[in-house]
N, CA and C atoms as a LAMMPS dump frame, in Angstrom:
ITEM: TIMESTEP
0
ITEM: NUMBER OF ATOMS
489
ITEM: BOX BOUNDS ff ff ff
-5.0000000000000000e+02 5.0000000000000000e+02
-5.0000000000000000e+02 5.0000000000000000e+02
-5.0000000000000000e+02 5.0000000000000000e+02
ITEM: ATOMS id mol type element x y z
1 1 1 N 17.616 10.301 -3.628
2 1 2 C 16.175 10.193 -3.816
3 1 3 C 15.7 11.388 -4.621
4 2 1 N 14.871 11.133 -5.61
5 2 2 C 14.408 12.23 -6.453
6 2 3 C 13.328 13.028 -5.732
7 3 1 N 13.25 14.267 -6.101
8 3 2 C 12.283 15.165 -5.477
9 3 3 C 10.874 14.818 -5.943
10 4 1 N 9.927 14.961 -5.041
11 4 2 C 8.536 14.657 -5.382
12 4 3 C 8 15.731 -6.315
13 5 1 N 7.398 15.281 -7.41
14 5 2 C 6.76 16.185 -8.365
15 5 3 C 5.305 16.344 -7.96
16 6 1 N 4.693 17.4 -8.395
17 6 2 C 3.281 17.633 -8.057
18 6 3 C 2.416 17.099 -9.186
19 7 1 N 1.423 16.295 -8.813
20 7 2 C 0.466 15.768 -9.78
21 7 3 C -0.5 16.884 -10.126
22 8 1 N -0.645 17.181 -11.393
23 8 2 C -1.409 18.345 -11.823
24 8 3 C -2.903 18.07 -11.994
25 9 1 N -3.275 16.8 -12.065
26 9 2 C -4.675 16.471 -12.32
27 9 3 C -5.331 15.972 -11.047
28 10 1 N -6.649 16.043 -11.043
29 10 2 C -7.402 15.558 -9.89
30 10 3 C -7.399 14.034 -9.859
31 11 1 N -7.239 13.501 -8.664
32 11 2 C -7.451 12.07 -8.491
33 11 3 C -8.479 11.889 -7.385
34 12 1 N -9.147 10.757 -7.421
35 12 2 C -10.035 10.418 -6.324
36 12 3 C -9.785 8.953 -5.964
37 13 1 N -10.065 8.651 -4.729
38 13 2 C -9.835 7.31 -4.214
39 13 3 C -11.187 6.708 -3.864
40 14 1 N -11.4 5.479 -4.323
41 14 2 C -12.677 4.817 -4.064
42 14 3 C -12.455 3.322 -3.875
43 15 1 N -13.446 2.684 -3.304
44 15 2 C -13.425 1.238 -3.133
45 15 3 C -13.287 0.575 -4.496
46 16 1 N -12.381 -0.396 -4.582
47 16 2 C -12.164 -1.103 -5.854
48 16 3 C -13.278 -2.11 -6.101
49 17 1 N -13.576 -2.317 -7.369
50 17 2 C -14.428 -3.438 -7.757
51 17 3 C -13.66 -4.225 -8.819
52 18 1 N -14.258 -5.308 -9.282
53 18 2 C -13.543 -6.234 -10.169
54 18 3 C -13.09 -5.6 -11.483
55 19 1 N -13.708 -4.49 -11.908
56 19 2 C -13.279 -3.892 -13.179
57 19 3 C -11.865 -3.303 -13.08
58 20 1 N -11.362 -3.083 -11.857
59 20 2 C -10.009 -2.559 -11.683
60 20 3 C -8.989 -3.652 -11.366
61 21 1 N -9.428 -4.902 -11.315
62 21 2 C -8.547 -6.001 -10.919
63 21 3 C -7.327 -6.119 -11.826
64 22 1 N -7.528 -6.127 -13.141
65 22 2 C -6.392 -6.283 -14.054
66 22 3 C -5.394 -5.135 -13.914
67 23 1 N -5.887 -3.91 -13.739
68 23 2 C -4.988 -2.762 -13.536
69 23 3 C -4.173 -2.93 -12.261
70 24 1 N -4.831 -3.373 -11.191
71 24 2 C -4.123 -3.559 -9.917
72 24 3 C -3.075 -4.66 -10.021
73 25 1 N -3.398 -5.742 -10.713
74 25 2 C -2.432 -6.825 -10.906
75 25 3 C -1.222 -6.303 -11.668
76 26 1 N -1.461 -5.556 -12.74
77 26 2 C -0.377 -5 -13.543
78 26 3 C 0.5 -4.06 -12.712
79 27 1 N -0.116 -3.187 -11.941
80 27 2 C 0.633 -2.252 -11.094
81 27 3 C 1.465 -3.025 -10.083
82 28 1 N 0.87 -4.018 -9.443
83 28 2 C 1.587 -4.821 -8.457
84 28 3 C 2.767 -5.551 -9.083
85 29 1 N 2.529 -6.225 -10.192
86 29 2 C 3.589 -7.03 -10.794
87 29 3 C 4.724 -6.181 -11.359
88 30 1 N 4.483 -4.9 -11.59
89 30 2 C 5.535 -4.002 -12.064
90 30 3 C 6.1 -3.14 -10.947
91 31 1 N 6.089 -3.691 -9.743
92 31 2 C 6.697 -3.022 -8.589
93 31 3 C 7.734 -3.966 -7.981
94 32 1 N 8.638 -3.408 -7.178
95 32 2 C 9.629 -4.252 -6.499
96 32 3 C 8.943 -5.29 -5.623
97 33 1 N 7.898 -4.883 -4.926
98 33 2 C 7.146 -5.798 -4.069
99 33 3 C 6.55 -6.936 -4.896
100 34 1 N 5.938 -6.593 -6.01
101 34 2 C 5.346 -7.596 -6.879
102 34 3 C 6.367 -8.548 -7.466
103 35 1 N 7.517 -8.011 -7.882
104 35 2 C 8.562 -8.877 -8.431
105 35 3 C 9.095 -9.834 -7.372
106 36 1 N 9.131 -9.404 -6.115
107 36 2 C 9.644 -10.257 -5.035
108 36 3 C 8.649 -11.33 -4.619
109 37 1 N 7.356 -10.995 -4.603
110 37 2 C 6.369 -11.906 -4.018
111 37 3 C 5.25 -12.358 -4.951
112 38 1 N 4.97 -11.6 -5.996
113 38 2 C 3.797 -11.885 -6.821
114 38 3 C 4.121 -11.935 -8.312
115 39 1 N 5.289 -12.462 -8.665
116 39 2 C 5.632 -12.566 -10.081
117 39 3 C 4.755 -13.611 -10.782
118 40 1 N 4.231 -14.565 -10.028
119 40 2 C 3.311 -15.558 -10.57
120 40 3 C 1.94 -14.893 -10.744
121 41 1 N 1.475 -14.815 -11.988
122 41 2 C 0.229 -14.098 -12.283
123 41 3 C -0.961 -14.694 -11.526
124 42 1 N -1.019 -16.006 -11.446
125 42 2 C -2.138 -16.653 -10.754
126 42 3 C -2.144 -16.299 -9.265
127 43 1 N -0.971 -16.284 -8.651
128 43 2 C -0.871 -15.929 -7.231
129 43 3 C -1.324 -14.486 -7.001
130 44 1 N -0.868 -13.576 -7.862
131 44 2 C -1.271 -12.167 -7.751
132 44 3 C -2.776 -12.021 -7.951
133 45 1 N -3.311 -12.722 -8.942
134 45 2 C -4.74 -12.653 -9.234
135 45 3 C -5.567 -13.176 -8.064
136 46 1 N -5.181 -14.321 -7.529
137 46 2 C -5.921 -14.903 -6.407
138 46 3 C -5.906 -13.996 -5.187
139 47 1 N -4.741 -13.446 -4.868
140 47 2 C -4.614 -12.585 -3.698
141 47 3 C -5.46 -11.321 -3.854
142 48 1 N -5.348 -10.665 -4.997
143 48 2 C -6.083 -9.417 -5.193
144 48 3 C -7.58 -9.654 -5.387
145 49 1 N -7.956 -10.751 -6.009
146 49 2 C -9.383 -11.075 -6.132
147 49 3 C -9.999 -11.217 -4.744
148 50 1 N -9.337 -11.959 -3.883
149 50 2 C -9.817 -12.135 -2.51
150 50 3 C -9.916 -10.778 -1.801
151 51 1 N -8.879 -9.968 -1.918
152 51 2 C -8.858 -8.668 -1.236
153 51 3 C -9.97 -7.755 -1.732
154 52 1 N -10.22 -7.736 -3.049
155 52 2 C -11.3 -6.909 -3.598
156 52 3 C -12.65 -7.439 -3.115
157 53 1 N -12.819 -8.752 -3.121
158 53 2 C -14.076 -9.341 -2.635
159 53 3 C -14.325 -9.016 -1.161
160 54 1 N -13.262 -8.911 -0.378
161 54 2 C -13.376 -8.576 1.044
162 54 3 C -13.559 -7.069 1.275
163 55 1 N -13.558 -6.306 0.192
164 55 2 C -13.7 -4.836 0.249
165 55 3 C -12.562 -4.186 1.035
166 56 1 N -11.335 -4.662 0.754
167 56 2 C -10.137 -4.15 1.411
168 56 3 C -9.194 -3.418 0.461
169 57 1 N -9.607 -3.19 -0.781
170 57 2 C -8.762 -2.537 -1.775
171 57 3 C -9.431 -1.247 -2.233
172 58 1 N -8.637 -0.191 -2.31
173 58 2 C -9.096 1.117 -2.769
174 58 3 C -8.176 1.569 -3.887
175 59 1 N -8.756 2.163 -4.922
176 59 2 C -7.99 2.571 -6.092
177 59 3 C -7.923 4.094 -6.187
178 60 1 N -6.787 4.568 -6.689
179 60 2 C -6.606 5.989 -7.001
180 60 3 C -6.857 6.14 -8.491
181 61 1 N -7.854 6.949 -8.83
182 61 2 C -8.28 7.103 -10.224
183 61 3 C -8.106 8.547 -10.679
184 62 1 N -7.751 8.702 -11.951
185 62 2 C -7.699 10.057 -12.5
186 62 3 C -9.087 10.443 -13.005
187 63 1 N -9.18 11.606 -13.651
188 63 2 C -10.484 12.108 -14.078
189 63 3 C -11.129 11.233 -15.155
190 64 1 N -10.33 10.368 -15.802
191 64 2 C -10.857 9.45 -16.817
192 64 3 C -11.077 8.04 -16.26
193 65 1 N -11.038 7.914 -14.94
194 65 2 C -11.236 6.629 -14.248
195 65 3 C -10.094 5.647 -14.513
196 66 1 N -8.928 6.157 -14.914
197 66 2 C -7.75 5.309 -15.104
198 66 3 C -7.133 5.047 -13.731
199 67 1 N -6.815 3.796 -13.476
200 67 2 C -6.237 3.413 -12.193
201 67 3 C -4.751 3.76 -12.171
202 68 1 N -4.365 4.623 -11.228
203 68 2 C -2.978 5.059 -11.091
204 68 3 C -2.246 4.323 -9.972
205 69 1 N -3.005 3.714 -9.073
206 69 2 C -2.426 2.995 -7.947
207 69 3 C -3.521 2.442 -7.072
208 70 1 N -3.103 1.686 -6.051
209 70 2 C -4.088 1.117 -5.137
210 70 3 C -3.479 0.895 -3.762
211 71 1 N -4.364 0.712 -2.82
212 71 2 C -3.963 0.399 -1.457
213 71 3 C -4.833 -0.754 -0.97
214 72 1 N -4.194 -1.677 -0.261
215 72 2 C -4.878 -2.843 0.286
216 72 3 C -4.586 -2.85 1.772
217 73 1 N -5.647 -2.7 2.568
218 73 2 C -5.462 -2.713 4.019
219 73 3 C -6.607 -3.435 4.697
220 74 1 N -6.34 -3.829 5.927
221 74 2 C -7.348 -4.487 6.76
222 74 3 C -7.524 -3.65 8.019
223 75 1 N -8.765 -3.35 8.37
224 75 2 C -9.022 -2.481 9.529
225 75 3 C -8.656 -3.166 10.847
226 76 1 N -8.746 -4.476 10.907
227 76 2 C -8.385 -5.213 12.131
228 76 3 C -7.315 -6.254 11.826
229 77 1 N -6.319 -5.862 11.07
230 77 2 C -5.319 -6.803 10.593
231 77 3 C -4.231 -7.178 11.576
232 78 1 N -3.996 -6.372 12.595
233 78 2 C -2.95 -6.667 13.579
234 78 3 C -3.622 -6.987 14.91
235 79 1 N -3.391 -8.186 15.377
236 79 2 C -3.959 -8.661 16.65
237 79 3 C -5.482 -8.53 16.681
238 80 1 N -6.109 -8.518 15.501
239 80 2 C -7.554 -8.384 15.429
240 80 3 C -8.066 -7.035 15.9
241 81 1 N -7.154 -6.079 16.075
242 81 2 C -7.551 -4.799 16.673
243 81 3 C -7.086 -3.554 15.919
244 82 1 N -5.961 -3.643 15.201
245 82 2 C -5.353 -2.444 14.637
246 82 3 C -5.264 -2.531 13.112
247 83 1 N -5.415 -1.374 12.446
248 83 2 C -5.304 -1.347 10.991
249 83 3 C -3.905 -1.766 10.527
250 84 1 N -3.895 -2.567 9.464
251 84 2 C -2.644 -3.049 8.874
252 84 3 C -2.657 -2.768 7.375
253 85 1 N -1.651 -2.036 6.936
254 85 2 C -1.462 -1.764 5.518
255 85 3 C -0.726 -2.946 4.906
256 86 1 N -1.375 -3.631 3.992
257 86 2 C -0.757 -4.798 3.364
258 86 3 C 0.054 -4.381 2.136
259 87 1 N -0.543 -3.597 1.245
260 87 2 C 0.14 -3.185 0.012
261 87 3 C -0.296 -1.776 -0.367
262 88 1 N 0.673 -0.969 -0.759
263 88 2 C 0.385 0.27 -1.478
264 88 3 C 1.277 0.233 -2.708
265 89 1 N 0.693 0.477 -3.874
266 89 2 C 1.453 0.41 -5.122
267 89 3 C 0.935 1.465 -6.087
268 90 1 N 1.866 2.094 -6.782
269 90 2 C 1.534 3.138 -7.751
270 90 3 C 2.133 2.733 -9.096
271 91 1 N 1.371 2.942 -10.144
272 91 2 C 1.825 2.643 -11.503
273 91 3 C 3.15 3.352 -11.75
274 92 1 N 4.078 2.638 -12.368
275 92 2 C 5.46 3.099 -12.479
276 92 3 C 5.591 4.536 -12.987
277 93 1 N 4.881 4.882 -14.049
278 93 2 C 5.06 6.217 -14.628
279 93 3 C 4.424 7.335 -13.798
280 94 1 N 3.7 6.979 -12.735
281 94 2 C 3.06 7.984 -11.885
282 94 3 C 3.705 8.07 -10.504
283 95 1 N 4.818 7.369 -10.306
284 95 2 C 5.504 7.434 -9.019
285 95 3 C 6.181 8.792 -8.855
286 96 1 N 6.353 9.198 -7.614
287 96 2 C 6.972 10.478 -7.24
288 96 3 C 6.082 11.682 -7.519
289 97 1 N 4.784 11.458 -7.693
290 97 2 C 3.824 12.552 -7.85
291 97 3 C 2.968 12.741 -6.603
292 98 1 N 3.253 12.007 -5.532
293 98 2 C 2.484 12.156 -4.305
294 98 3 C 1.248 11.27 -4.239
295 99 1 N 1.063 10.387 -5.207
296 99 2 C -0.115 9.519 -5.211
297 99 3 C -0.026 8.51 -4.072
298 100 1 N 1.15 7.938 -3.846
299 100 2 C 1.341 7.022 -2.719
300 100 3 C 1.051 7.714 -1.4
301 101 1 N 1.488 8.947 -1.28
302 101 2 C 1.239 9.742 -0.071
303 101 3 C -0.272 9.965 0.127
304 102 1 N -0.99 10.232 -0.965
305 102 2 C -2.448 10.412 -0.868
306 102 3 C -3.14 9.11 -0.479
307 103 1 N -2.65 7.991 -1.01
308 103 2 C -3.216 6.699 -0.623
309 103 3 C -2.958 6.419 0.861
310 104 1 N -1.778 6.771 1.346
311 104 2 C -1.464 6.585 2.769
312 104 3 C -2.374 7.451 3.634
313 105 1 N -2.624 8.68 3.208
314 105 2 C -3.524 9.556 3.956
315 105 3 C -4.928 8.953 3.989
316 106 1 N -5.353 8.387 2.871
317 106 2 C -6.67 7.738 2.821
318 106 3 C -6.733 6.599 3.835
319 107 1 N -5.695 5.781 3.87
320 107 2 C -5.597 4.679 4.838
321 107 3 C -5.748 5.207 6.264
322 108 1 N -4.972 6.218 6.613
323 108 2 C -4.998 6.747 7.976
324 108 3 C -6.33 7.423 8.306
325 109 1 N -6.954 8.073 7.334
326 109 2 C -8.233 8.756 7.572
327 109 3 C -9.414 7.794 7.659
328 110 1 N -9.293 6.602 7.061
329 110 2 C -10.456 5.723 6.936
330 110 3 C -10.346 4.36 7.615
331 111 1 N -9.155 3.929 8.001
332 111 2 C -9 2.576 8.543
333 111 3 C -9.453 2.458 9.992
334 112 1 N -9.526 3.578 10.697
335 112 2 C -9.947 3.537 12.1
336 112 3 C -10.583 4.864 12.475
337 113 1 N -11.607 4.801 13.32
338 113 2 C -12.179 6.042 13.836
339 113 3 C -11.816 6.242 15.302
340 114 1 N -10.923 5.395 15.804
341 114 2 C -10.471 5.523 17.189
342 114 3 C -9.544 6.728 17.339
343 115 1 N -9.765 7.548 18.367
344 115 2 C -8.869 8.693 18.576
345 115 3 C -7.452 8.258 18.988
346 116 1 N -7.292 7.022 19.428
347 116 2 C -5.964 6.534 19.817
348 116 3 C -5.49 5.404 18.907
349 117 1 N -5.853 5.498 17.624
350 117 2 C -5.511 4.441 16.666
351 117 3 C -4.006 4.271 16.543
352 118 1 N -3.62 3.029 16.287
353 118 2 C -2.243 2.683 15.935
354 118 3 C -2.319 2.019 14.573
355 119 1 N -1.479 2.457 13.644
356 119 2 C -1.452 1.916 12.29
357 119 3 C -0.163 1.122 12.115
358 120 1 N -0.265 -0.023 11.452
359 120 2 C 0.89 -0.889 11.253
360 120 3 C 1.104 -1.177 9.777
361 121 1 N 2.355 -1.433 9.429
362 121 2 C 2.728 -1.881 8.097
363 121 3 C 4.073 -2.578 8.197
364 122 1 N 4.415 -3.328 7.167
365 122 2 C 5.772 -3.859 7.059
366 122 3 C 6.36 -3.329 5.762
367 123 1 N 7.67 -3.137 5.77
368 123 2 C 8.373 -2.71 4.562
369 123 3 C 9.651 -3.533 4.469
370 124 1 N 9.928 -4.011 3.269
371 124 2 C 11.081 -4.88 3.057
372 124 3 C 12.379 -4.104 3.008
373 125 1 N 13.462 -4.797 3.374
374 125 2 C 14.773 -4.161 3.388
375 125 3 C 15.248 -3.763 1.987
376 126 1 N 14.684 -4.345 0.929
377 126 2 C 15.085 -3.97 -0.431
378 126 3 C 14.353 -2.729 -0.931
379 127 1 N 13.532 -2.114 -0.082
380 127 2 C 12.714 -0.982 -0.508
381 127 3 C 12.956 0.248 0.381
382 128 1 N 14.193 0.774 0.385
383 128 2 C 14.493 1.914 1.259
384 128 3 C 13.701 3.177 0.922
385 129 1 N 13.297 3.322 -0.334
386 129 2 C 12.522 4.506 -0.728
387 129 3 C 11.153 4.501 -0.044
388 130 1 N 10.506 3.341 0
389 130 2 C 9.217 3.237 0.688
390 130 3 C 9.399 3.459 2.183
391 131 1 N 10.448 2.879 2.75
392 131 2 C 10.699 3.045 4.189
393 131 3 C 10.871 4.531 4.527
394 132 1 N 11.58 5.253 3.666
395 132 2 C 11.785 6.687 3.875
396 132 3 C 10.45 7.441 3.809
397 133 1 N 9.581 7.078 2.87
398 133 2 C 8.255 7.706 2.783
399 133 3 C 7.496 7.482 4.084
400 134 1 N 7.466 6.241 4.557
401 134 2 C 6.733 5.939 5.789
402 134 3 C 7.313 6.714 6.975
403 135 1 N 8.633 6.8 7.054
404 135 2 C 9.251 7.576 8.144
405 135 3 C 8.863 9.045 8.048
406 136 1 N 8.838 9.579 6.829
407 136 2 C 8.438 10.978 6.632
408 136 3 C 6.983 11.211 7.02
409 137 1 N 6.176 10.163 6.972
410 137 2 C 4.765 10.265 7.36
411 137 3 C 4.555 9.984 8.848
412 138 1 N 5.651 9.74 9.577
413 138 2 C 5.543 9.569 11.022
414 138 3 C 5.583 8.134 11.523
415 139 1 N 5.823 7.167 10.64
416 139 2 C 5.928 5.768 11.074
417 139 3 C 7.304 5.516 11.671
418 140 1 N 7.333 4.704 12.714
419 140 2 C 8.587 4.339 13.386
420 140 3 C 8.761 2.832 13.298
421 141 1 N 9.988 2.412 13.095
422 141 2 C 10.291 0.983 13.088
423 141 3 C 10.19 0.462 14.521
424 142 1 N 9.39 -0.588 14.719
425 142 2 C 9.202 -1.163 16.055
426 142 3 C 9.737 -2.593 16.121
427 143 1 N 10.304 -3.063 15.017
428 143 2 C 10.877 -4.396 15.016
429 143 3 C 11.356 -4.79 13.638
430 144 1 N 12.236 -5.783 13.612
431 144 2 C 12.72 -6.332 12.355
432 144 3 C 12.342 -7.803 12.311
433 145 1 N 11.78 -8.217 11.197
434 145 2 C 11.316 -9.589 11.023
435 145 3 C 12.209 -10.271 9.99
436 146 1 N 13.092 -11.133 10.463
437 146 2 C 14.045 -11.822 9.605
438 146 3 C 13.34 -12.912 8.807
439 147 1 N 13.585 -12.953 7.513
440 147 2 C 13.011 -13.984 6.628
441 147 3 C 11.501 -14.11 6.812
442 148 1 N 10.806 -13.009 7.026
443 148 2 C 9.391 -13.057 7.401
444 148 3 C 8.501 -13.633 6.291
445 149 1 N 8.472 -12.974 5.152
446 149 2 C 7.643 -13.452 4.054
447 149 3 C 8.394 -14.413 3.139
448 150 1 N 9.724 -14.207 3.045
449 150 2 C 10.533 -14.991 2.114
450 150 3 C 11.954 -15.049 2.643
451 151 1 N 12.58 -16.22 2.554
452 151 2 C 13.965 -16.356 3.01
453 151 3 C 14.865 -15.365 2.282
454 152 1 N 15.743 -14.743 3.049
455 152 2 C 16.687 -13.792 2.489
456 152 3 C 16.169 -12.366 2.427
457 153 1 N 14.91 -12.156 2.759
458 153 2 C 14.341 -10.805 2.761
459 153 3 C 13.858 -10.497 4.172
460 154 1 N 14.422 -9.467 4.748
461 154 2 C 13.994 -9.022 6.077
462 154 3 C 13.044 -7.848 5.898
463 155 1 N 12.14 -7.715 6.83
464 155 2 C 11.258 -6.561 6.748
465 155 3 C 11.148 -5.892 8.113
466 156 1 N 10.805 -4.632 8.051
467 156 2 C 10.653 -3.822 9.25
468 156 3 C 9.164 -3.686 9.549
469 157 1 N 8.81 -3.942 10.786
470 157 2 C 7.45 -3.669 11.262
471 157 3 C 7.441 -2.22 11.701
472 158 1 N 6.518 -1.439 11.138
473 158 2 C 6.453 -0.018 11.443
474 158 3 C 5.082 0.308 12.016
475 159 1 N 5.058 1.318 12.874
476 159 2 C 3.824 1.715 13.537
477 159 3 C 3.749 3.244 13.612
478 160 1 N 2.523 3.732 13.568
479 160 2 C 2.271 5.154 13.758
480 160 3 C 1.068 5.289 14.664
481 161 1 N 1.151 6.183 15.635
482 161 2 C 0.026 6.49 16.508
483 161 3 C -0.691 7.719 15.979
484 162 1 N -2.017 7.683 16.033
485 162 2 C -2.8 8.847 15.633
486 162 3 C -2.573 9.966 16.657
487 163 1 N -2.49 11.162 16.124
488 163 2 C -2.445 12.314 17.022
489 163 3 C -1.132 12.769 17.435
C-alpha cells in the first residue's frame, strides 16, 4: 500500500447540488466500485440524481470549486436508526491525499448527534485498500454478506461506535 501524501490545498465539504452531478458520476464510474456496479451511465445517473435530491450527497471541493470526491450516506440507513455510508469516492488523480479520510470524518461528525452513535458501511472483497482505510479509522467487520449486491462479490459489513 502506498503511503498517504498530504494534500497541500484547502478543501471544503458541502451539500451537493445538481451542478456537481456529472463530476460525481465521472468519479464513481472511474472507481472499482463504479466499474463493478455502476458501469451503466443511466444507472449511475439515476442513483446519484435520487441521492442528491434526497440531500444525502456531500462533495469535497478545492478552492476553485472543483469536485475532488464525494460521499453518499443516509442518517437512518440501517434499521431506520443508524447512519449508513453508501459510497465514498475520490477522483483517481487525487487518491492517497487524505481526501477520503476527510470525507469519512465529515460523515462521522455530521451523520448523527447521538453520543452513542453506531456507524455502518459495507466494503467489497475486491477493495482491500478501502477495507484497510476503514479499519484504520476504527471500523470493525461485524459480518460477511455473500453475493450481497452482485453474485460472485462478497462484502463485509463494518461498524464503528462513537467514542
